[in-house]
C-alpha positions in Angstrom: 0.1 0.1 -0.1 2.9 2.3 0.9 4.2 1.6 -2.6 1.1 2.4 -4.2 1.0 5.6 -2.2 4.4 6.5 -3.2 3.7 5.9 -6.8 0.7 8.1 -6.8 2.4 11.0 -5.0 5.2 10.7 -7.5 2.6 10.9 -10.5 0.8 13.8 -8.9 4.5 15.6 -8.6 5.3 14.5 -12.2 1.9 16.2 -13.4 2.2 19.0 -11.2 5.8 19.8 -12.6 4.7 19.2 -16.4 1.9 21.5 -15.7 4.3 24.3 -14.3 6.6 23.5 -17.3 3.8 24.2 -19.8 2.8 27.1 -18.2 6.2 28.2 -18.3 6.9 27.4 -21.9 3.2 29.3 -22.7 4.6 32.0 -21.0 8.1 32.2 -23.0 6.1 31.6 -26.1 4.0 34.3 -25.3 7.2 36.7 -24.6 8.8 35.5 -27.7 5.4 36.5 -29.8 5.2 39.6 -28.1 8.7 39.9 -28.8 8.5 39.4 -32.2 5.5 41.5 -32.9 7.5 44.6 -31.3 10.3 43.8 -33.5 8.0 43.9 -36.6 6.4 47.1 -35.4 9.8 48.6 -35.0 11.1 47.5 -38.5 7.8 48.8 -40.1 8.4 52.2 -38.3 12.2 52.1 -39.5 11.0 50.9 -42.9 8.5 53.8 -42.8 11.3 56.2 -41.6 13.9 55.1 -44.4 11.0 55.3 -47.0 10.2 59.0 -45.9 13.8 59.8 -46.1 14.5 58.5 -49.3 11.6 60.4 -50.7 13.0 63.7 -49.0 16.3 63.1 -50.6 15.0 62.6 -53.8 12.7 65.4 -53.9 15.6 67.9 -52.8 18.0 66.1 -55.1 15.6 66.8 -57.9 14.5 70.2 -56.9 18.4 71.0 -56.7 19.1 69.2 -60.1 16.0 71.4 -61.6 17.7 74.6 -60.2 21.0 73.7 -61.5 19.5 73.2 -65.1 17.6 76.0 -65.0 20.9 78.2 -63.8 22.8 76.6 -66.5 20.1 77.0 -69.3 19.9 81.0 -68.0 23.4 81.4 -68.4 23.5 79.7 -71.5 20.6 82.3 -72.9 22.8 85.1 -71.6 25.9 83.8 -73.1 24.1 83.4 -76.0 22.9 87.2 -75.9 26.2 88.4 -75.0 27.8 86.6 -78.0 24.9 87.9 -80.8 24.4 91.4 -79.0 26.3 92.2 -76.4 29.6 91.2 -78.1 32.0 93.7 -76.1 30.7 92.2 -72.9 31.5 88.8 -73.7 35.1 88.5 -73.0 37.2 86.4 -70.3 37.9 88.0 -66.9 41.6 88.1 -67.8 41.1 90.1 -71.3 38.2 92.0 -69.9 37.7 94.9 -71.9 36.0 96.6 -68.9 38.8 95.4 -66.4 40.1 98.9 -64.8 43.0 97.8 -62.5 45.7 95.3 -62.3 47.9 93.7 -59.9 50.8 95.7 -58.7 54.4 94.5 -59.8 57.9 96.0 -59.3 58.0 97.6 -62.6 54.6 99.0 -62.4 55.3 100.3 -58.8 58.1 102.3 -59.8 56.6 103.5 -62.8 53.8 104.8 -61.5 55.5 107.0 -58.8 55.8 104.2 -56.0 58.6 104.1 -53.7 60.1 100.5 -54.7 60.2 97.9 -51.9 63.1 96.3 -50.7 63.1 93.5 -53.0 63.2 95.8 -55.8 66.2 97.4 -54.6 68.0 94.0 -54.8 67.6 93.2 -51.2 66.5 89.8 -49.6 64.8 90.1 -46.4 65.4 86.5 -45.8 69.1 87.0 -45.7 69.0 89.4 -42.8 69.9 88.6 -39.2 66.9 86.9 -37.3 66.9 89.9 -34.8 66.2 92.3 -38.0 63.9 90.1 -39.2 62.0 89.8 -36.2 61.6 93.9 -36.0 60.8 94.3 -39.6 57.3 95.1 -39.6 55.0 93.8 -42.2 54.3 95.7 -45.0 50.6 96.4 -46.0 49.4 94.1 -49.4 50.0 96.1 -52.5 46.8 97.3 -54.0 46.1 97.0 -57.7 47.0 99.5 -60.0 45.2 101.8 -62.7 45.4 100.5 -66.5 44.8 102.3 -69.6 43.7 100.5 -72.8 41.7 101.9 -75.9 38.3 101.1 -75.1 34.7 102.4 -75.8 32.5 103.7 -73.0 29.8 101.7 -71.8 26.7 103.6 -73.4 28.7 104.0 -76.6 29.0 100.0 -76.8 25.5 99.5 -75.5 24.0 101.7 -78.1 25.6 99.5 -80.9 22.7 97.3 -80.1 19.3 97.9 -81.7 17.5 97.4 -78.7 19.2 99.9 -76.7 19.1 102.3 -79.3 15.7 102.2 -79.7 15.5 103.2 -76.2 18.1 106.4 -77.0 15.7 107.1 -79.7 12.8 107.3 -77.5 14.7 109.7 -75.1 15.4 111.7 -78.3 12.1 112.1 -79.2 11.0 113.0 -75.6 13.3 115.7 -75.7 11.8 117.1 -79.1 8.5 117.0 -77.6 9.3 118.9 -74.7 11.1 121.4 -77.1 8.1 121.7 -79.4 6.1 122.6 -76.0 8.1 125.1 -74.8 8.0 126.7 -78.2 4.3 126.6 -78.4 3.8 127.8 -74.8 6.3 131.1 -75.6 4.3 131.7 -78.7 0.8 131.2 -77.6 1.1 132.7 -74.2 3.5 135.3 -74.8 3.5 135.9 -78.4 7.2 135.3 -79.1 9.8 132.3 -78.8 12.5 132.4 -76.0 14.1 128.8 -77.0 15.6 129.3 -73.3 17.9 131.9 -74.3 16.7 134.0 -71.4 17.9 131.5 -69.0 21.2 130.9 -70.8 22.0 134.7 -70.9 21.2 135.7 -67.2 23.0 132.1 -66.0 26.4 132.9 -68.2 26.7 136.4 -66.9 30.3 137.3 -66.2 31.6 134.4 -68.3 34.7 136.4 -69.5 35.9 137.0 -66.2 35.7 133.2 -65.6 37.5 132.8 -68.7 40.3 134.9 -67.8 40.6 133.4 -64.6 40.9 130.4 -66.0 43.8 131.4 -68.7 45.5 132.7 -65.5 45.1 129.6 -63.6 46.8 127.7 -66.5 49.7 130.2 -66.5 50.3 129.4 -62.9 49.9 125.4 -63.8 52.4 125.6 -66.5 55.2 127.2 -64.0 54.5 124.0 -61.6 56.1 122.1 -64.3 59.1 124.5 -64.2 59.2 124.6 -60.4 59.1 120.9 -60.3 62.2 120.5 -62.8 64.1 123.3 -60.7 63.5 121.1 -57.4 65.0 118.1 -59.2 67.7 119.7 -60.6 68.9 121.5 -57.4 68.1 118.4 -55.2 70.4 116.4 -57.8 73.3 118.7 -57.0 72.8 118.9 -53.5 73.1 114.9 -53.5 76.6 115.3 -51.8 75.1 117.4 -49.0 72.0 115.2 -47.5 71.1 118.0 -44.8 70.9 120.8 -47.6 69.2 118.2 -49.9 66.7 117.5 -47.1 66.1 121.2 -46.1 65.7 122.0 -49.8 62.7 119.3 -50.3 61.2 120.1 -47.4 60.7 123.8 -48.0 59.6 123.1 -51.8 57.1 120.7 -50.0 55.7 123.6 -47.7 56.0 126.1 -50.7 53.9 123.2 -52.9 51.1 122.9 -50.0 50.9 126.5 -49.3 50.5 127.1 -53.2 47.8 124.6 -53.7 45.7 126.2 -50.8 46.2 129.5 -52.2 45.1 128.3 -55.5 41.8 127.1 -54.1 41.1 130.2 -51.7 41.3 132.5 -54.7 39.2 130.9 -56.8 36.4 130.2 -54.2 36.7 134.1 -53.2 36.7 135.3 -56.5 33.1 133.4 -56.9 31.9 135.7 -53.8 34.0 139.1 -54.9 32.4 138.9 -58.6 29.1 137.7 -57.3 28.9 135.3 -60.3 25.9 133.2 -61.1 25.7 129.6 -60.0 26.6 128.2 -63.5 29.6 130.6 -64.0 30.7 129.8 -60.5 30.2 126.2 -60.8 32.7 126.4 -64.1 35.0 128.2 -62.1 35.2 125.9 -59.0 35.0 122.6 -61.1 38.0 123.9 -63.3 40.2 124.6 -60.3 39.3 121.6 -58.5 40.1 119.9 -61.8 43.3 121.8 -62.2 44.4 120.9 -58.4 43.8 117.2 -58.9 45.9 117.3 -62.1 48.9 119.1 -60.3 48.8 116.8 -57.3 48.6 113.9 -59.7 51.9 115.3 -61.6 53.7 116.2 -58.6 53.0 112.8 -56.5 53.7 110.5 -59.5 56.7 112.2 -60.4 58.1 113.1 -56.8 57.8 109.4 -56.1 59.8 108.5 -59.5 62.8 110.6 -58.0 62.6 109.5 -54.7 62.6 105.9 -56.1 65.9 106.9 -58.2 67.3 108.0 -55.0 66.7 105.0 -53.1 68.0 102.8 -56.3 71.1 104.2 -56.2 71.9 103.6 -52.2 72.3 100.0 -53.1 75.1 100.5 -55.5 78.7 100.0 -54.6 81.5 102.4 -55.5 82.6 106.0 -54.8 80.6 109.1 -54.3 81.2 110.2 -57.9 79.8 107.4 -59.3 76.7 107.2 -57.4 76.1 110.7 -58.2 76.8 110.4 -61.8 74.1 107.5 -61.9 71.7 109.6 -59.8 71.9 112.5 -62.1 71.7 110.3 -65.4 68.5 108.4 -63.4 66.9 111.6 -62.8 67.1 113.3 -66.4 65.7 110.0 -67.8 62.6 110.1 -65.5 61.8 113.5 -65.7 58.6 113.7 -68.3 58.7 116.5 -71.1 56.6 119.5 -71.0 54.4 118.2 -74.1 53.6 115.2 -72.1 52.6 117.5 -69.3 50.3 119.5 -71.5 48.5 116.8 -72.9 47.7 115.7 -69.6 46.4 118.8 -68.4 43.7 118.6 -71.1 42.9 114.9 -71.4 40.1 113.4 -70.0 41.7 111.6 -66.9 43.3 112.8 -63.5 45.8 109.9 -63.4 49.1 111.0 -64.7 51.0 109.0 -67.1 53.9 109.9 -69.9 51.8 108.4 -72.6 48.3 107.0 -72.9 46.8 104.7 -75.9 45.8 107.1 -78.8 43.5 106.3 -81.2 44.7 106.6 -84.9 42.1 109.2 -86.3 39.1 111.5 -85.0 36.0 110.4 -85.8 34.0 113.4 -86.8 30.8 112.3 -86.7 30.9 111.0 -83.7 32.5 114.1 -81.7 29.7 116.6 -83.4 27.1 113.8 -82.2 28.4 114.2 -78.7 28.7 117.8 -79.0 24.7 117.9 -80.3 23.9 116.1 -77.2 26.0 118.7 -74.9 23.8 121.2 -76.6 20.3 119.4 -76.5 20.6 118.8 -72.8 21.7 122.3 -72.0 18.6 123.5 -73.8 16.7 120.8 -71.7 18.3 121.8 -68.4 16.8 125.5 -69.5 13.4 123.7 -69.8 13.3 122.0 -66.6 14.5 125.4 -64.7 11.6 127.6 -66.4 9.0 125.1 -66.1 9.6 123.4 -62.6 12.2 124.9 -60.8 11.5 128.6 -61.0 7.7 127.7 -60.9 7.7 125.9 -57.7 10.6 127.7 -55.6 11.0 131.3 -57.0 8.3 132.6 -54.1 9.7 131.1 -51.1 10.0 133.2 -48.5 7.5 135.7 -49.9 4.2 133.3 -49.9 2.6 131.3 -47.3 4.6 127.6 -46.7 2.6 125.3 -44.5 3.7 122.0 -43.8 1.4 120.5 -46.1 2.5 122.9 -49.2 6.0 122.1 -48.3 5.3 118.2 -48.5 3.7 118.6 -51.8 6.3 120.9 -53.3 9.0 118.4 -52.5 7.0 115.3 -54.2 6.2 117.3 -57.0 9.9 118.0 -58.0 11.2 114.2 -57.3 11.0 113.1 -60.7 12.2 116.3 -62.3 15.1 116.6 -60.1 16.0 113.0 -60.8 15.9 113.9 -64.5 18.5 116.4 -64.1 20.6 113.8 -61.9 20.5 111.4 -64.9 21.1 114.3 -67.9 23.6 115.7 -65.4 25.8 112.2 -65.6 25.0 111.9 -69.6 25.9 115.2 -70.2 29.3 115.6 -68.1 30.7 111.7 -67.9 29.5 110.6 -71.4 29.3 113.3 -74.1 31.6 115.9 -73.1 34.3 113.5 -71.8 33.5 111.5 -75.2 33.6 115.0 -77.1 36.8 115.7 -75.8 38.3 112.3 -76.0 38.0 112.0 -79.7 39.5 115.6 -80.4 42.3 114.6 -78.2 42.5 111.0 -79.7 42.4 109.8 -76.0 41.8 106.0 -76.6 40.7 104.9 -72.7 36.9 106.0 -72.8 36.0 104.0 -69.7 34.6 107.5 -67.8 32.1 105.4 -65.8 31.2 101.7 -65.5 27.6 99.7 -65.2 26.6 101.9 -62.0 22.7 101.2 -62.7 23.3 97.8 -62.0 24.9 98.1 -58.4 23.6 96.6 -55.5 25.7 98.2 -52.7 26.6 102.0 -52.5 30.2 101.4 -52.4 29.6 99.4 -55.9 27.7 102.5 -57.1 30.5 105.0 -56.2 33.2 103.1 -57.7 31.2 102.8 -61.2 29.6 106.3 -61.2 32.5 108.2 -61.6 35.6 106.5 -62.5 37.5 109.5 -63.7 37.3 110.9 -60.1 37.2 107.8 -58.1 40.7 106.8 -60.0 41.8 109.9 -58.5 40.6 109.2 -54.9 41.9 105.7 -55.0 45.3 106.6 -56.4 46.3 109.4 -54.1 44.1 109.1 -51.2 42.9 105.6 -50.7 46.3 103.9 -51.3 48.5 106.8 -49.9 46.2 106.3 -46.7 46.3 102.6 -46.7 50.3 102.3 -47.3 51.4 105.1 -45.1 48.7 106.6 -42.8 46.3 103.6 -41.7 49.2 100.9 -42.4 47.0 98.4 -44.1 43.7 99.3 -42.9 40.8 99.5 -45.6 38.1 100.8 -43.6 39.7 103.9 -42.3 41.5 104.8 -45.8 38.0 104.1 -47.2 36.3 106.7 -44.9 38.8 109.1 -45.6 38.1 108.7 -49.3 34.2 109.4 -48.6 34.6 112.4 -46.4 37.2 113.9 -48.6 34.7 113.9 -51.3 31.9 114.9 -49.5 33.8 118.1 -48.4 34.8 119.0 -51.8 31.3 118.5 -53.5 30.0 120.6 -50.4 32.6 123.2 -51.0 31.9 123.4 -54.8 28.0 123.4 -54.1 28.3 126.1 -51.0 30.4 128.7 -53.0 28.3 128.2 -56.3 25.1 128.9 -54.1 27.0 131.3 -51.8 25.3 129.6 -48.9 26.2 127.2 -46.1 23.8 124.3 -46.2 25.7 121.1 -45.8 23.1 118.6 -47.2 25.4 117.0 -49.6 28.0 116.4 -47.1 25.2 114.8 -44.5 23.5 112.6 -47.4 27.2 111.6 -48.9 29.3 111.5 -45.5 26.2 110.0 -43.3 23.5 108.6 -44.9 25.7 106.7 -47.8 28.0 105.7 -45.6 25.3 104.0 -43.3 23.7 102.2 -46.3 26.9 100.8 -47.3 27.4 98.5 -44.2 23.5 98.4 -43.8 22.6 96.5 -47.2 26.3 95.0 -47.8 25.1 91.5 -47.3 21.6 91.7 -49.2 21.0 89.9 -52.2 21.6 91.7 -55.5 18.2 92.3 -56.5 17.1 93.7 -53.0 20.4 95.9 -53.3 19.7 97.3 -56.5 16.4 98.0 -55.6 17.8 99.7 -52.5 20.2 101.7 -54.6 17.8 103.0 -57.1 14.8 103.9 -54.1 17.4 105.9 -52.2 18.8 107.7 -55.3 15.8 108.8 -56.6 14.3 109.8 -53.1 17.7 111.3 -51.8 18.5 113.1 -55.3 14.9 114.7 -55.3 15.1 115.7 -51.8 18.9 117.0 -52.2 18.0 119.3 -55.3 14.7 120.5 -53.7 16.5 121.6 -50.4 18.9 123.6 -52.2 16.6 125.4 -54.3 14.5 126.1 -51.4 17.4 127.6 -49.3 18.9 129.7 -52.4 15.4 131.1 -53.2 14.9 131.9 -49.3 18.1 133.8 -49.1 17.2 135.9 -52.4 13.8 136.9 -50.9 14.4 136.9 -47.1 17.6 139.1 -46.6 19.1 138.4 -43.1 21.8 139.9 -41.0 24.4 137.6 -39.1 24.9 138.8 -35.6 26.8 135.7 -34.4 28.7 132.7 -36.1 25.8 130.6 -35.2 23.5 132.2 -37.4 25.5 130.9 -40.3 24.3 127.4 -39.2 20.6 128.1 -38.7 19.0 127.8 -42.6 17.5 130.9 -44.0 14.2 128.5 -45.0 13.6 128.4 -41.3 14.2 132.3 -40.3 12.0 133.3 -43.4 9.1 131.6 -41.5 10.0 131.2 -38.0 10.6 135.2 -37.2 
């Protein structure tokens, strides 16, 4: 019995163990199934995410490919247009007709008046002692130099295209219509035709005085050549006496600076003394400024050559007589002829060179067409003055002027003032300079670049007036960069801006006989701020900002000067203290 009980107990134990094992196996199977389900879900999620990533990458890739294809097609179309229409603009960067500067080399540095570096004197800085090399200061990076070549102006090349010439014909037709309108109005309203001659007659009063002063100024400019030659010859003779040579050079430098200041002062004082009109005073001041810039260009370039000859002979071994003979011969070779100096005085450039690229002949039809453009724009200016400026502003100070009326006058003159701005560009920088270039067979006609496509103000100022910008770059920016600020570009750039702003304000102030520094504030204030504000903007946004601010700024600029000018004519005032000169007459007229 006991054995039977033991067997049954054993069976029950085995059954319970088997049941427990079955439960454990079922639990394990359930866990495995659950884990498999979870893994399947994770795989599905991962597969879904990978599919989504693949679709995104393919979509972005297709988008990038399509954009690149569109850009390439657009570039091909533009290149085809350039090849077929704008042939002069489809050259490589290295042979670009419109490239204005080249990298500086030792030869170009010495030839253009810069003092040679140590390498150009035959001294290798690496061969120096380590102590001396450690003390040697790093020289500023050489800036590119001006290059002259035979090329046409931008608009001359563009007007070879039929599409651009059509636009030119449209403007000529508008000018003729305005002329016919002016003639009709004069005849029907007043019974006679003026042709704007009354404006010309009143504007050019005392022009004979300006012509006489202009001749005297050229006599002074001619004397400068012989004064410079005398300085060079005496300096060579004093080569054996460095102290006397230094005293002579410094005395001549002080005399030269004083004569330049006196030259500018006399021209400005005569505008006030002779009570010249705005046009005649502008002619005198612009010509005086041009001659001052020409004289400085000649002296700065050739003085650098003279100093370069001295530095070159310092490295020559031998006795004193040999050095003196070499120096004397070097100086004699470097001095330019008077004919080169005379041609430079009348050439349409402010950068001195001994010679310039010249055309083979004079195109008389081209010169006559440019001269007729000068005459046509002059009559158009007369029309703008008689129909807009005088009508709007001649009664300032005599009539009631509320804020509402003042704003209306400003807005009504925005477009006429911008027409004056654009016509002034075309009159001076295209028509007149191309006319004089053709008569002198001056080959390089890059007086401006494509400033209308500028997206920043620094680009606009570089391309707007290349003639003046080249002078500022060569003799203000480069000298400030190399010697004053030791390689710092920002202060050198600001030096250029404020120098140009002061000269512009000086000319306008003395021509109008008033102190009203709107030009200086616009030029040296807002323009400088806009350079840094929109420097990183896209080209389209930048070009829109440049044009919007130009239209608004020029409209406001011309209007404010006109209002102040007529206010001074109609509201005579007394100046009791020096602070009165800083108060606009327009303000005192209506706030007594």
